[in-house]
C-alpha positions in Angstrom: 21.5 9.0 25.5 22.9 8.2 22.2 22.3 10.6 19.4 23.2 10.8 15.9 23.5 14.1 14.8 21.6 15.8 11.0 25.4 15.9 9.9 24.0 17.0 6.2 21.4 19.5 7.2 24.0 22.7 6.8 25.1 21.5 3.5 21.7 21.5 2.1 20.4 24.3 3.6 23.1 26.0 1.9 22.5 24.2 -1.3 19.3 26.3 -1.3 16.8 23.6 -0.1 14.6 25.8 1.5 15.2 28.6 -0.9 12.8 29.4 -3.8 9.3 30.6 -4.4 6.1 29.0 -2.6 4.0 28.8 -5.7 0.1 30.1 -5.5 -2.1 26.9 -6.8 -4.8 28.5 -9.3 -8.1 27.8 -9.3 -9.9 24.4 -9.1 -7.4 21.3 -8.4 -4.2 21.1 -10.5 -2.2 17.9 -10.0 0.7 18.8 -11.4 3.7 17.6 -9.2 7.0 19.5 -11.2 10.1 20.3 -9.6 9.5 24.1 -10.0 8.0 23.7 -7.1 11.3 23.0 -5.2 13.1 20.8 -2.6 11.1 21.0 0.8 12.6 19.7 4.4 10.5 17.7 7.0 11.1 16.5 10.2 9.2 13.2 11.5 9.6 12.0 15.2 8.8 8.6 16.3 8.2 8.3 19.7 7.7 4.4 21.3 6.8 4.0 25.5 6.4 1.2 26.4 4.8 -0.9 28.9 6.9 -2.7 32.0 7.5 -6.4 30.9 9.3 -8.9 33.0 11.4 -10.1 30.2 13.8 -8.2 27.9 12.0 -6.0 25.3 12.8 -4.9 21.3 11.7 -2.3 19.1 12.7 -1.0 15.9 12.0 2.0 14.4 12.3 2.7 10.4 14.2 5.3 9.3 14.6 7.3 6.2 17.1 5.2 3.7 16.0 6.2 0.2 18.8 8.7 -1.2 17.8 9.3 -4.7 19.3 12.6 -5.9 16.4 13.7 -8.0 13.6 13.6 -5.2 14.1 12.3 -1.9 17.5 12.9 0.3 18.0 11.7 4.2 19.7 14.0 6.3 20.4 12.3 9.1 18.8 10.9 13.1 18.7 12.1 16.2 17.2 9.7 18.9 17.3 9.3 22.8 15.4 7.4 25.7 16.5 4.7 28.2 17.0 1.9 26.1 19.9 -0.5 27.5 21.3 -0.5 23.9 20.1 1.8 20.8 21.7 1.9 17.2 20.9 1.7 13.6 20.8 -1.8 12.0 20.6 -1.6 8.1 19.2 -4.6 6.0 22.0 -6.1 3.8 19.9 -7.0 0.7 17.3 -3.8 0.4 19.6 -1.2 2.5 16.7 -0.7 4.4 17.7 1.8 7.6 16.3 1.1 11.5 16.8 2.3 14.9 17.2 -0.8 17.0 16.7 -0.4 20.7 16.6 -3.4 23.6 15.7 -2.9 27.3 16.4 -5.6 29.7 14.0 -7.3 31.7 12.4 -4.9 34.4 12.5 -1.7 32.9 9.5 -0.1 34.4 9.4 2.6 31.6 10.7 1.8 28.2 10.9 4.9 26.1 12.3 5.7 23.1 12.1 8.6 20.6 14.1 9.1 17.1 13.9 12.4 14.9 14.8 12.3 11.2 15.2 15.0 9.0 14.9 14.9 5.1 14.3 16.6 2.3 11.8 15.7 -0.5 11.0 16.9 -4.2 8.0 16.3 -6.1 8.2 13.8 -8.8 6.9 13.9 -12.5 8.4 12.7 -15.3 7.2 13.4 -19.1 7.4 10.0 -21.2 7.8 12.0 -24.1 10.6 14.1 -23.6 12.3 12.2 -20.4 16.1 11.6 -20.7 17.5 8.4 -21.8 18.6 6.3 -18.2 21.4 3.8 -18.7 20.0 0.2 -18.0 19.6 -1.1 -14.9 22.9 -3.2 -13.5 22.0 -6.6 -13.3 22.2 -7.2 -9.8 19.0 -4.8 -9.0 17.4 -6.5 -12.5 17.6 -9.8 -10.4 16.1 -7.9 -7.1 13.7 -5.8 -8.2 12.1 -8.8 -10.8 12.4 -11.9 -8.4 9.6 -13.5 -6.4 8.9 -12.5 -2.7 6.9 -14.6 0.0 4.2 -12.3 -1.2 4.9 -11.4 -4.6 5.1 -14.5 -6.5 5.7 -14.1 -10.2 4.4 -17.4 -11.3 1.1 -19.5 -11.6 -2.1 -17.3 -11.2 0.2 -14.0 -11.2 1.9 -14.9 -14.1 -1.1 -15.4 -16.2 -3.1 -12.3 -15.1 0.3 -10.3 -16.0 0.5 -12.0 -19.4 -3.3 -11.7 -20.3 -3.2 -7.9 -19.2 0.1 -7.1 -21.7 -1.1 -9.0 -24.7 0.2 -7.4 -27.5 2.1 -4.8 -25.7 5.4 -4.4 -27.1 7.0 -1.5 -25.6 7.9 -1.2 -21.4 5.9 2.0 -21.5 2.6 0.4 -23.0 3.1 -2.6 -20.3 3.4 -0.8 -17.4 0.7 1.7 -18.8 -1.7 -1.3 -19.2 -0.9 -2.8 -15.7 -1.9 0.6 -14.3 -5.2 0.6 -16.3 -6.1 -2.7 -15.4 -5.5 -2.3 -11.5 -7.3 1.1 -11.2 -10.2 -0.6 -13.3 -10.6 -3.5 -11.6 -9.6 -2.7 -8.1 -11.1 -0.8 -5.0 -10.1 0.5 -1.4 -11.4 -1.4 1.2 -12.5 1.2 4.3 -12.2 -2.0 6.4 -8.7 -3.2 5.6 -6.5 -3.1 8.6 -3.8 -0.4 8.4 -2.4 -0.7 4.7 -3.1 -4.2 4.1 -0.7 -7.3 3.9 -0.1 -7.8 0.4 -0.7 -11.0 -0.4 -1.2 -11.2 -4.2 -2.1 -14.5 -5.0 -4.6 -14.9 -2.7 -5.9 -11.6 -4.0 -6.7 -13.2 -7.5 -7.4 -16.8 -6.7 -10.3 -15.4 -4.5 -10.8 -12.6 -6.8 -11.3 -10.4 -3.6 -9.0 -7.2 -5.5 -9.8 -4.9 -2.4 -7.4 -3.5 0.1 -5.5 -0.6 0.5 -2.4 0.8 -0.7 0.2 -2.3 0.5 -2.5 -4.8 -1.7 -3.2 -2.6 -4.4 0.6 -1.0 -5.0 2.0 -4.2 -4.7 -0.5 -6.2 -7.2 1.2 -3.5 -9.6 4.8 -4.5 -8.7 3.9 -8.6 -8.8 2.1 -8.1 -11.6 5.0 -5.8 -13.3 7.4 -8.4 -12.6 5.6 -11.2 -13.7 5.7 -9.4 -17.0 9.2 -9.1 -16.7 9.7 -5.0 -16.0 11.7 -4.9 -12.6 9.0 -3.2 -10.4 9.7 -2.5 -6.6 7.5 -1.2 -3.7 8.4 1.7 -2.0 7.2 1.9 1.2 6.8 5.4 3.3 4.8 7.7 5.4 2.6 10.9 4.6 4.0 13.7 6.3 2.0 17.0 4.9 -1.4 17.7 3.5 -1.4 17.9 -0.5 -0.6 20.9 -1.9 -2.7 20.2 -5.0 -6.5 20.3 -2.6 -6.6 16.4 -2.3 -7.7 15.9 1.0 -7.7 12.2 1.3 -4.0 12.4 -0.9 -2.0 13.8 2.8 -1.6 14.0 6.5 0.3 16.4 9.3 0.6 16.7 12.6 0.0 13.0 13.7 0.7 10.7 11.3 1.0 7.6 13.6 -1.6 6.0 10.8 -0.5 7.8 7.7 1.6 5.1 6.7 1.5 4.8 2.4 3.2 2.1 0.2 4.1 3.5 -3.5 5.4 2.0 -6.6 8.0 2.2 -9.5 8.7 0.5 -12.3 11.9 0.3 -14.6 11.5 1.5 -18.2 14.1 0.5 -20.6 15.7 4.0 -21.9 13.7 5.9 -18.9 14.3 4.5 -15.7 12.6 4.2 -12.4 8.8 5.5 -13.4 6.4 6.5 -10.6 3.0 4.6 -10.2 0.4 4.8 -7.4 -2.8 3.5 -8.5 -3.7 3.3 -5.0 -4.1 6.4 -4.5 -6.2 6.8 -7.6 -9.1 4.5 -5.7 -8.3 6.2 -2.6 -9.7 9.4 -4.4 -12.5 7.6 -5.5 -13.5 5.9 -1.8 -12.5 9.3 0.2 -12.5 12.3 -1.8 -16.0 12.8 -2.0 -19.2 10.6 -2.0 -20.8 9.0 -5.1 -17.2 9.6 -7.1 -16.6 7.2 -9.9 -13.0 6.8 -12.5 -15.6 8.9 -14.8 -15.3 11.9 -12.7 -13.2 14.6 -14.0 -11.1 14.7 -10.6 -10.5 11.5 -10.2 -9.5 11.2 -14.1 -7.1 14.0 -13.4 -5.1 12.4 -10.5 -5.6 9.1 -12.6 -3.5 10.7 -15.6 -1.0 12.2 -12.8 0.0 9.2 -11.1 1.1 7.1 -13.9 4.8 9.1 -13.6 4.3 11.8 -11.0 4.5 11.5 -7.0 3.8 14.9 -4.9 6.6 14.5 -1.8 4.2 14.9 0.9 5.4 11.8 1.6 8.6 10.0 3.1 10.3 6.9 1.5 11.4 4.7 3.9 12.7 1.9 1.9 12.0 -1.0 -0.7 12.3 -3.7 1.8 10.6 -7.3 1.6 11.1 -10.5 3.7 12.7 -8.4 6.4 14.8 -10.2 9.3 14.4 -7.7 12.3 17.9 -7.8 13.9 18.4 -10.1 16.5 14.6 -11.4 16.8 14.0 -14.8 17.0 10.6 -14.3 15.5 9.7 -14.7 12.0 10.6 -12.2 9.3 8.2 -8.9 8.5 6.7 -8.7 5.0 7.5 -5.3 5.1 9.2 -2.1 7.0 7.0 0.3 7.3 5.5 0.3 10.9 7.3 0.3 13.8 8.2 -3.3 15.3 8.2 -4.6 18.9 8.4 -7.8 20.7 9.4 -9.2 24.0 9.2 -13.0 25.5 5.2 -12.8 24.7 5.6 -12.4 21.3 5.8 -9.8 18.8 3.4 -6.4 19.1 0.8 -5.4 17.1 2.4 -2.9 14.9 -1.0 -2.0 13.5 -1.9 -1.1 17.1 -0.5 2.3 17.9 -2.4 2.9 20.9 -1.4 -0.6 22.7 1.7 -0.6 21.0 2.1 2.8 22.3 3.8 4.5 20.0 3.0 8.0 18.0 4.8 9.7 15.1 4.3 13.3 13.9 5.8 15.7 11.4 6.7 18.9 10.3 8.0 21.2 7.9 10.9 22.9 7.8 10.6 26.8 6.3 13.4 29.2 6.7 
């Protein structure tokens, strides 16, 4: 059994992460993710139970790796199972953390389970009162403005970005114009597998601007980069129901299919701004039948999701085009789902039942 203790837990609990009042929501739906709600601590457990194979088998399980002192703190991981080897691996480009497990050929019932503990605090940035941020360092600027395999910044992507931001002078105005364009011109497609692929050139060239979060928020990131704004996808998973009454914006208990990608854009003088146009379209489609962008329910969440996130969600990483350690197979466009492979090839990470993994979440309350 390989283990890594929750080495930060005691410190955070002592510091009062679990302390503070639990607010009572006002009548109606007040989408107001504000630091007044304080820190929350969660545990997420991922368990993979694989079928016997005649060849070596590998699994990579994404782990929390986003440490942002104001809204996300990792608190360690603990794992157990019968893998021949199991160890933490970290991507050198983005810092994405994962548990990599390996079994020899002939293992009758491969199993690995990892529990991660982390703390989150709701984010809300008032653009009129935001503290002045220092400039983004040169390395981060290069990383978060460069093209990736599925996020090109030339051709139709750049042409579209320049059209959307024409006449906009400030970073805030450009970022808001792209956000509003995506909210208006895209739609959530319930038939899209998983969270989508994020192939934004294909979306723009075909004119099919539908999909799910990894498509719509990737489109935001790609257009922002093409317009000269550093931006990044944040890949994660929902871990609790929404406290603001939106049934479509939360998931608790069994979260095996609750993965969700968000986005951030860097604004000069302000810093990283959280955005989530994909969740606006999710509310339109799923909250109740017949909603439109003009509905008060949608208008409220549209306004808040430019600059705010409810943190009933675990951010895994920012990684694109990731090479899985020890794998001879292709890079993955992003690491938000468990990954696995044997001699027959890569497993279908969107098929939790046949890949045989389960992810559960619980909130830790004092």
